[in-house]
C-alpha positions in Angstrom: 48.9 5.3 35.3 45.0 7.2 35.0 43.7 8.2 31.6 43.9 11.9 32.7 48.0 11.2 33.7 48.5 9.4 30.4 47.3 12.5 28.1 48.4 14.9 30.2 52.1 13.0 30.0 51.9 12.7 26.2 51.1 16.6 26.0 54.3 17.2 27.9 56.3 15.1 25.4 54.7 16.7 22.3 56.6 19.5 21.4 54.7 22.8 20.9 55.4 22.7 17.1 53.6 19.4 16.7 50.8 20.5 17.9 49.5 21.7 15.0 50.4 18.6 13.2 48.3 17.1 15.9 45.5 19.0 15.0 45.4 18.3 11.3 46.3 14.3 11.9 44.4 13.4 14.8 41.8 15.9 15.8 40.1 13.6 18.4 43.7 12.9 20.0 44.3 16.7 20.1 40.8 17.4 21.6 41.4 14.9 24.3 44.8 15.9 25.4 43.8 19.6 25.6 41.0 18.9 27.4 42.9 16.9 29.8 45.3 19.4 30.3 43.3 22.3 31.0 40.3 21.1 32.6 41.2 17.6 33.6 38.1 16.2 32.0 37.3 13.6 29.8 34.7 13.2 26.9 32.7 10.8 29.2 32.6 13.5 32.0 31.8 16.2 30.0 28.9 14.2 28.0 27.6 13.3 31.7 27.8 17.1 32.6 26.0 18.1 29.7 23.3 15.4 29.7 24.1 13.9 26.1 25.3 10.2 24.9 28.8 9.5 24.7 28.0 8.5 21.3 27.1 12.1 20.3 30.1 13.4 21.7 32.3 11.0 19.6 30.8 12.2 16.5 30.9 15.6 17.4 34.8 15.3 18.0 35.0 13.3 14.7 33.4 15.7 13.0 30.4 13.6 11.8 27.9 15.4 13.7 27.4 18.9 14.5 26.4 20.4 17.7 27.0 24.2 18.5 26.4 23.6 22.4 28.2 20.6 22.2 31.3 21.9 20.1 31.2 25.4 22.1 31.3 23.1 25.8 34.2 21.3 24.2 36.1 24.2 23.2 35.3 25.5 26.9 36.8 22.6 28.3 40.0 22.6 26.2 40.5 26.7 27.0 40.5 27.3 23.3 38.0 29.1 21.4 35.0 27.5 19.5 36.7 28.8 15.8 40.3 27.5 17.0 39.0 23.7 17.3 36.0 24.5 14.4 37.2 27.0 12.2 35.3 25.9 9.0 32.3 25.7 10.4 29.4 28.1 9.1 26.6 29.8 10.8 23.4 28.0 10.4 20.7 29.9 8.6 17.5 30.4 10.7 14.2 28.6 9.6 12.2 31.3 7.7 
């Protein structure tokens, strides 16, 4: 079974009520599952498409790094809004 097929299978096994718990308990798995179900992409595929390193993608998904363009691309691939995945993200102030 391929990586994508396993993630989609996991999504079907997870009840919708448990998705909110998954988002809080394991956000990276939540993101990978949504991406697989909605766009069929992996983080590796998206990193190649965006021209960024897989390490940067991993930092953004694990909330270690911040990159609004990468976060927006992930949200689009997941089929959800940016605010759904990163609700606490505050807009950056522009340099004076």
